[in-house]
CHARMM internal coordinates of N, CA and C (Angstrom, degrees):
IC EDIT
DIST 1 N 1 CA 1.4555
DIST 1 CA 1 C 1.5245
ANGL 1 N 1 CA 1 C 109.22
DIST 1 C 2 N 1.3023
ANGL 1 CA 1 C 2 N 114.60
DIHE 1 N 1 CA 1 C 2 N 133.60
DIST 2 N 2 CA 1.4626
ANGL 1 C 2 N 2 CA 121.86
DIHE 1 CA 1 C 2 N 2 CA -177.28
DIST 2 CA 2 C 1.5330
ANGL 2 N 2 CA 2 C 110.62
DIHE 1 C 2 N 2 CA 2 C -105.02
DIST 2 C 3 N 1.2921
ANGL 2 CA 2 C 3 N 115.90
DIHE 2 N 2 CA 2 C 3 N 156.64
DIST 3 N 3 CA 1.4600
ANGL 2 C 3 N 3 CA 120.67
DIHE 2 CA 2 C 3 N 3 CA 175.88
DIST 3 CA 3 C 1.5135
ANGL 3 N 3 CA 3 C 111.74
DIHE 2 C 3 N 3 CA 3 C -61.49
DIST 3 C 4 N 1.3336
ANGL 3 CA 3 C 4 N 116.85
DIHE 3 N 3 CA 3 C 4 N -27.75
DIST 4 N 4 CA 1.4683
ANGL 3 C 4 N 4 CA 121.48
DIHE 3 CA 3 C 4 N 4 CA -175.46
DIST 4 CA 4 C 1.5171
ANGL 4 N 4 CA 4 C 114.03
DIHE 3 C 4 N 4 CA 4 C -93.52
DIST 4 C 5 N 1.3317
ANGL 4 CA 4 C 5 N 118.68
DIHE 4 N 4 CA 4 C 5 N 3.92
DIST 5 N 5 CA 1.4587
ANGL 4 C 5 N 5 CA 120.73
DIHE 4 CA 4 C 5 N 5 CA 178.40
DIST 5 CA 5 C 1.5208
ANGL 5 N 5 CA 5 C 111.01
DIHE 4 C 5 N 5 CA 5 C -59.62
DIST 5 C 6 N 1.3323
ANGL 5 CA 5 C 6 N 115.76
DIHE 5 N 5 CA 5 C 6 N 127.82
DIST 6 N 6 CA 1.4783
ANGL 5 C 6 N 6 CA 122.54
DIHE 5 CA 5 C 6 N 6 CA 177.23
DIST 6 CA 6 C 1.5293
ANGL 6 N 6 CA 6 C 113.41
DIHE 5 C 6 N 6 CA 6 C 59.20
DIST 6 C 7 N 1.3297
ANGL 6 CA 6 C 7 N 117.51
DIHE 6 N 6 CA 6 C 7 N 30.98
DIST 7 N 7 CA 1.4645
ANGL 6 C 7 N 7 CA 120.77
DIHE 6 CA 6 C 7 N 7 CA 177.83
DIST 7 CA 7 C 1.5357
ANGL 7 N 7 CA 7 C 110.01
DIHE 6 C 7 N 7 CA 7 C -108.45
DIST 7 C 8 N 1.3095
ANGL 7 CA 7 C 8 N 115.38
DIHE 7 N 7 CA 7 C 8 N 145.16
DIST 8 N 8 CA 1.4569
ANGL 7 C 8 N 8 CA 121.23
DIHE 7 CA 7 C 8 N 8 CA 174.07
DIST 8 CA 8 C 1.5347
ANGL 8 N 8 CA 8 C 106.58
DIHE 7 C 8 N 8 CA 8 C -102.45
DIST 8 C 9 N 1.3312
ANGL 8 CA 8 C 9 N 116.40
DIHE 8 N 8 CA 8 C 9 N 130.80
DIST 9 N 9 CA 1.4510
ANGL 8 C 9 N 9 CA 121.56
DIHE 8 CA 8 C 9 N 9 CA -170.90
DIST 9 CA 9 C 1.5308
ANGL 9 N 9 CA 9 C 109.96
DIHE 8 C 9 N 9 CA 9 C -117.42
DIST 9 C 10 N 1.3350
ANGL 9 CA 9 C 10 N 116.26
DIHE 9 N 9 CA 9 C 10 N 135.47
DIST 10 N 10 CA 1.4587
ANGL 9 C 10 N 10 CA 123.39
DIHE 9 CA 9 C 10 N 10 CA 171.20
DIST 10 CA 10 C 1.5323
ANGL 10 N 10 CA 10 C 106.63
DIHE 9 C 10 N 10 CA 10 C -113.00
DIST 10 C 11 N 1.3209
ANGL 10 CA 10 C 11 N 116.55
DIHE 10 N 10 CA 10 C 11 N 125.00
DIST 11 N 11 CA 1.4506
ANGL 10 C 11 N 11 CA 121.69
DIHE 10 CA 10 C 11 N 11 CA -177.40
DIST 11 CA 11 C 1.5310
ANGL 11 N 11 CA 11 C 108.49
DIHE 10 C 11 N 11 CA 11 C -112.55
DIST 11 C 12 N 1.3280
ANGL 11 CA 11 C 12 N 116.42
DIHE 11 N 11 CA 11 C 12 N 123.32
DIST 12 N 12 CA 1.4655
ANGL 11 C 12 N 12 CA 122.09
DIHE 11 CA 11 C 12 N 12 CA 172.98
DIST 12 CA 12 C 1.5122
ANGL 12 N 12 CA 12 C 107.34
DIHE 11 C 12 N 12 CA 12 C -120.97
DIST 12 C 13 N 1.3275
ANGL 12 CA 12 C 13 N 115.62
DIHE 12 N 12 CA 12 C 13 N 107.63
DIST 13 N 13 CA 1.4538
ANGL 12 C 13 N 13 CA 121.33
DIHE 12 CA 12 C 13 N 13 CA -179.62
DIST 13 CA 13 C 1.5329
ANGL 13 N 13 CA 13 C 109.72
DIHE 12 C 13 N 13 CA 13 C -92.87
DIST 13 C 14 N 1.3222
ANGL 13 CA 13 C 14 N 114.83
DIHE 13 N 13 CA 13 C 14 N 168.78
DIST 14 N 14 CA 1.4604
ANGL 13 C 14 N 14 CA 121.85
DIHE 13 CA 13 C 14 N 14 CA 179.96
DIST 14 CA 14 C 1.5097
ANGL 14 N 14 CA 14 C 108.52
DIHE 13 C 14 N 14 CA 14 C -118.00
DIST 14 C 15 N 1.3151
ANGL 14 CA 14 C 15 N 117.04
DIHE 14 N 14 CA 14 C 15 N 135.63
DIST 15 N 15 CA 1.4664
ANGL 14 C 15 N 15 CA 121.64
DIHE 14 CA 14 C 15 N 15 CA -176.48
DIST 15 CA 15 C 1.5316
ANGL 15 N 15 CA 15 C 110.48
DIHE 14 C 15 N 15 CA 15 C -62.65
DIST 15 C 16 N 1.3185
ANGL 15 CA 15 C 16 N 119.12
DIHE 15 N 15 CA 15 C 16 N -38.33
DIST 16 N 16 CA 1.4580
ANGL 15 C 16 N 16 CA 121.62
DIHE 15 CA 15 C 16 N 16 CA -178.60
DIST 16 CA 16 C 1.5298
ANGL 16 N 16 CA 16 C 112.56
DIHE 15 C 16 N 16 CA 16 C -93.14
DIST 16 C 17 N 1.3199
ANGL 16 CA 16 C 17 N 116.25
DIHE 16 N 16 CA 16 C 17 N -3.71
DIST 17 N 17 CA 1.4706
ANGL 16 C 17 N 17 CA 120.75
DIHE 16 CA 16 C 17 N 17 CA 179.31
DIST 17 CA 17 C 1.4960
ANGL 17 N 17 CA 17 C 110.63
DIHE 16 C 17 N 17 CA 17 C -113.89
DIST 17 C 18 N 1.3201
ANGL 17 CA 17 C 18 N 116.41
DIHE 17 N 17 CA 17 C 18 N -115.39
DIST 18 N 18 CA 1.4645
ANGL 17 C 18 N 18 CA 121.85
DIHE 17 CA 17 C 18 N 18 CA 179.93
DIST 18 CA 18 C 1.5350
ANGL 18 N 18 CA 18 C 108.05
DIHE 17 C 18 N 18 CA 18 C -104.86
DIST 18 C 19 N 1.3460
ANGL 18 CA 18 C 19 N 117.49
DIHE 18 N 18 CA 18 C 19 N 115.26
DIST 19 N 19 CA 1.4598
ANGL 18 C 19 N 19 CA 119.76
DIHE 18 CA 18 C 19 N 19 CA -179.40
DIST 19 CA 19 C 1.5418
ANGL 19 N 19 CA 19 C 111.64
DIHE 18 C 19 N 19 CA 19 C -72.08
DIST 19 C 20 N 1.3015
ANGL 19 CA 19 C 20 N 116.22
DIHE 19 N 19 CA 19 C 20 N 155.38
DIST 20 N 20 CA 1.4567
ANGL 19 C 20 N 20 CA 122.47
DIHE 19 CA 19 C 20 N 20 CA -177.38
DIST 20 CA 20 C 1.5302
ANGL 20 N 20 CA 20 C 113.78
DIHE 19 C 20 N 20 CA 20 C -57.43
DIST 20 C 21 N 1.3306
ANGL 20 CA 20 C 21 N 120.55
DIHE 20 N 20 CA 20 C 21 N -40.88
DIST 21 N 21 CA 1.4804
ANGL 20 C 21 N 21 CA 119.45
DIHE 20 CA 20 C 21 N 21 CA 179.58
DIST 21 CA 21 C 1.5346
ANGL 21 N 21 CA 21 C 112.21
DIHE 20 C 21 N 21 CA 21 C -61.26
DIST 21 C 22 N 1.3077
ANGL 21 CA 21 C 22 N 118.58
DIHE 21 N 21 CA 21 C 22 N -30.97
DIST 22 N 22 CA 1.4682
ANGL 21 C 22 N 22 CA 121.39
DIHE 21 CA 21 C 22 N 22 CA 177.35
DIST 22 CA 22 C 1.5160
ANGL 22 N 22 CA 22 C 110.56
DIHE 21 C 22 N 22 CA 22 C -67.77
DIST 22 C 23 N 1.3156
ANGL 22 CA 22 C 23 N 116.89
DIHE 22 N 22 CA 22 C 23 N -40.30
DIST 23 N 23 CA 1.4666
ANGL 22 C 23 N 23 CA 121.04
DIHE 22 CA 22 C 23 N 23 CA 178.49
DIST 23 CA 23 C 1.5245
ANGL 23 N 23 CA 23 C 109.54
DIHE 22 C 23 N 23 CA 23 C -67.98
DIST 23 C 24 N 1.3520
ANGL 23 CA 23 C 24 N 116.34
DIHE 23 N 23 CA 23 C 24 N -41.46
DIST 24 N 24 CA 1.4648
ANGL 23 C 24 N 24 CA 120.27
DIHE 23 CA 23 C 24 N 24 CA 177.66
DIST 24 CA 24 C 1.5302
ANGL 24 N 24 CA 24 C 110.74
DIHE 23 C 24 N 24 CA 24 C -58.58
DIST 24 C 25 N 1.3151
ANGL 24 CA 24 C 25 N 116.65
DIHE 24 N 24 CA 24 C 25 N -42.33
DIST 25 N 25 CA 1.4480
ANGL 24 C 25 N 25 CA 120.79
DIHE 24 CA 24 C 25 N 25 CA 179.82
DIST 25 CA 25 C 1.5287
ANGL 25 N 25 CA 25 C 111.55
DIHE 24 C 25 N 25 CA 25 C -60.89
DIST 25 C 26 N 1.3176
ANGL 25 CA 25 C 26 N 117.29
DIHE 25 N 25 CA 25 C 26 N -36.57
DIST 26 N 26 CA 1.4667
ANGL 25 C 26 N 26 CA 120.83
DIHE 25 CA 25 C 26 N 26 CA 177.91
DIST 26 CA 26 C 1.5223
ANGL 26 N 26 CA 26 C 112.40
DIHE 25 C 26 N 26 CA 26 C -69.03
DIST 26 C 27 N 1.3124
ANGL 26 CA 26 C 27 N 117.31
DIHE 26 N 26 CA 26 C 27 N -29.75
DIST 27 N 27 CA 1.4608
ANGL 26 C 27 N 27 CA 121.57
DIHE 26 CA 26 C 27 N 27 CA -178.93
DIST 27 CA 27 C 1.5405
ANGL 27 N 27 CA 27 C 113.01
DIHE 26 C 27 N 27 CA 27 C -93.51
DIST 27 C 28 N 1.3109
ANGL 27 CA 27 C 28 N 117.12
DIHE 27 N 27 CA 27 C 28 N 1.34
DIST 28 N 28 CA 1.4634
ANGL 27 C 28 N 28 CA 121.54
DIHE 27 CA 27 C 28 N 28 CA -174.90
DIST 28 CA 28 C 1.5236
ANGL 28 N 28 CA 28 C 112.30
DIHE 27 C 28 N 28 CA 28 C -59.06
DIST 28 C 29 N 1.3095
ANGL 28 CA 28 C 29 N 119.19
DIHE 28 N 28 CA 28 C 29 N -39.85
DIST 29 N 29 CA 1.4523
ANGL 28 C 29 N 29 CA 122.23
DIHE 28 CA 28 C 29 N 29 CA -176.19
DIST 29 CA 29 C 1.5133
ANGL 29 N 29 CA 29 C 114.49
DIHE 28 C 29 N 29 CA 29 C -85.65
DIST 29 C 30 N 1.3276
ANGL 29 CA 29 C 30 N 117.62
DIHE 29 N 29 CA 29 C 30 N 2.13
DIST 30 N 30 CA 1.4667
ANGL 29 C 30 N 30 CA 120.86
DIHE 29 CA 29 C 30 N 30 CA 177.52
DIST 30 CA 30 C 1.5195
ANGL 30 N 30 CA 30 C 109.17
DIHE 29 C 30 N 30 CA 30 C -94.55
DIST 30 C 31 N 1.3117
ANGL 30 CA 30 C 31 N 116.57
DIHE 30 N 30 CA 30 C 31 N 175.78
DIST 31 N 31 CA 1.4548
ANGL 30 C 31 N 31 CA 119.83
DIHE 30 CA 30 C 31 N 31 CA 178.52
DIST 31 CA 31 C 1.5246
ANGL 31 N 31 CA 31 C 111.66
DIHE 30 C 31 N 31 CA 31 C -95.57
DIST 31 C 32 N 1.3221
ANGL 31 CA 31 C 32 N 116.31
DIHE 31 N 31 CA 31 C 32 N 20.96
DIST 32 N 32 CA 1.4821
ANGL 31 C 32 N 32 CA 120.53
DIHE 31 CA 31 C 32 N 32 CA -179.89
DIST 32 CA 32 C 1.5197
ANGL 32 N 32 CA 32 C 110.79
DIHE 31 C 32 N 32 CA 32 C -69.25
DIST 32 C 33 N 1.3194
ANGL 32 CA 32 C 33 N 115.67
DIHE 32 N 32 CA 32 C 33 N 145.06
DIST 33 N 33 CA 1.4588
ANGL 32 C 33 N 33 CA 122.78
DIHE 32 CA 32 C 33 N 33 CA 176.84
DIST 33 CA 33 C 1.5349
ANGL 33 N 33 CA 33 C 107.05
DIHE 32 C 33 N 33 CA 33 C -103.52
DIST 33 C 34 N 1.3184
ANGL 33 CA 33 C 34 N 117.77
DIHE 33 N 33 CA 33 C 34 N 103.18
DIST 34 N 34 CA 1.4659
ANGL 33 C 34 N 34 CA 122.67
DIHE 33 CA 33 C 34 N 34 CA -178.46
DIST 34 CA 34 C 1.5062
ANGL 34 N 34 CA 34 C 108.52
DIHE 33 C 34 N 34 CA 34 C -81.93
DIST 34 C 35 N 1.3458
ANGL 34 CA 34 C 35 N 116.53
DIHE 34 N 34 CA 34 C 35 N 109.22
DIST 35 N 35 CA 1.4510
ANGL 34 C 35 N 35 CA 121.26
DIHE 34 CA 34 C 35 N 35 CA -174.92
DIST 35 CA 35 C 1.5376
ANGL 35 N 35 CA 35 C 112.01
DIHE 34 C 35 N 35 CA 35 C -94.23
DIST 35 C 36 N 1.3222
ANGL 35 CA 35 C 36 N 118.01
DIHE 35 N 35 CA 35 C 36 N -21.12
DIST 36 N 36 CA 1.4590
ANGL 35 C 36 N 36 CA 122.47
DIHE 35 CA 35 C 36 N 36 CA 179.63
DIST 36 CA 36 C 1.5183
ANGL 36 N 36 CA 36 C 108.94
DIHE 35 C 36 N 36 CA 36 C -154.72
DIST 36 C 37 N 1.3340
ANGL 36 CA 36 C 37 N 115.15
DIHE 36 N 36 CA 36 C 37 N 137.71
DIST 37 N 37 CA 1.4523
ANGL 36 C 37 N 37 CA 120.42
DIHE 36 CA 36 C 37 N 37 CA 178.95
DIST 37 CA 37 C 1.5165
ANGL 37 N 37 CA 37 C 107.96
DIHE 36 C 37 N 37 CA 37 C -146.64
DIST 37 C 38 N 1.3358
ANGL 37 CA 37 C 38 N 117.00
DIHE 37 N 37 CA 37 C 38 N 127.56
DIST 38 N 38 CA 1.4363
ANGL 37 C 38 N 38 CA 121.68
DIHE 37 CA 37 C 38 N 38 CA -178.91
DIST 38 CA 38 C 1.5243
ANGL 38 N 38 CA 38 C 110.31
DIHE 37 C 38 N 38 CA 38 C -152.31
DIST 38 C 39 N 1.3381
ANGL 38 CA 38 C 39 N 115.19
DIHE 38 N 38 CA 38 C 39 N 147.07
DIST 39 N 39 CA 1.4744
ANGL 38 C 39 N 39 CA 120.92
DIHE 38 CA 38 C 39 N 39 CA 174.21
DIST 39 CA 39 C 1.5228
ANGL 39 N 39 CA 39 C 105.97
DIHE 38 C 39 N 39 CA 39 C -109.35
DIST 39 C 40 N 1.3085
ANGL 39 CA 39 C 40 N 115.74
DIHE 39 N 39 CA 39 C 40 N 124.59
DIST 40 N 40 CA 1.4706
ANGL 39 C 40 N 40 CA 122.03
DIHE 39 CA 39 C 40 N 40 CA -176.67
DIST 40 CA 40 C 1.5223
ANGL 40 N 40 CA 40 C 110.53
DIHE 39 C 40 N 40 CA 40 C -116.82
DIST 40 C 41 N 1.3008
ANGL 40 CA 40 C 41 N 115.94
DIHE 40 N 40 CA 40 C 41 N 163.54
DIST 41 N 41 CA 1.4808
ANGL 40 C 41 N 41 CA 122.63
DIHE 40 CA 40 C 41 N 41 CA 175.42
DIST 41 CA 41 C 1.5205
ANGL 41 N 41 CA 41 C 106.77
DIHE 40 C 41 N 41 CA 41 C -113.08
DIST 41 C 42 N 1.3470
ANGL 41 CA 41 C 42 N 115.86
DIHE 41 N 41 CA 41 C 42 N 110.84
DIST 42 N 42 CA 1.4379
ANGL 41 C 42 N 42 CA 121.82
DIHE 41 CA 41 C 42 N 42 CA 179.63
DIST 42 CA 42 C 1.5157
ANGL 42 N 42 CA 42 C 109.33
DIHE 41 C 42 N 42 CA 42 C -97.14
DIST 42 C 43 N 1.3139
ANGL 42 CA 42 C 43 N 117.41
DIHE 42 N 42 CA 42 C 43 N 114.05
DIST 43 N 43 CA 1.4746
ANGL 42 C 43 N 43 CA 121.68
DIHE 42 CA 42 C 43 N 43 CA -177.58
DIST 43 CA 43 C 1.5171
ANGL 43 N 43 CA 43 C 108.60
DIHE 42 C 43 N 43 CA 43 C -115.10
END
COOR INIT
IC SEED 1 N 1 CA 1 C
IC BUILD
């Protein structure tokens, strides 16, 4: 059993930090359901 079993995930990445696609790639092998993913620029 994984921590991400039956979880819905919202990913907000940072343009100058870790972008959302990189976080998605890390969660690819889990059973997490990614419902929203976006990379934003926080100024």
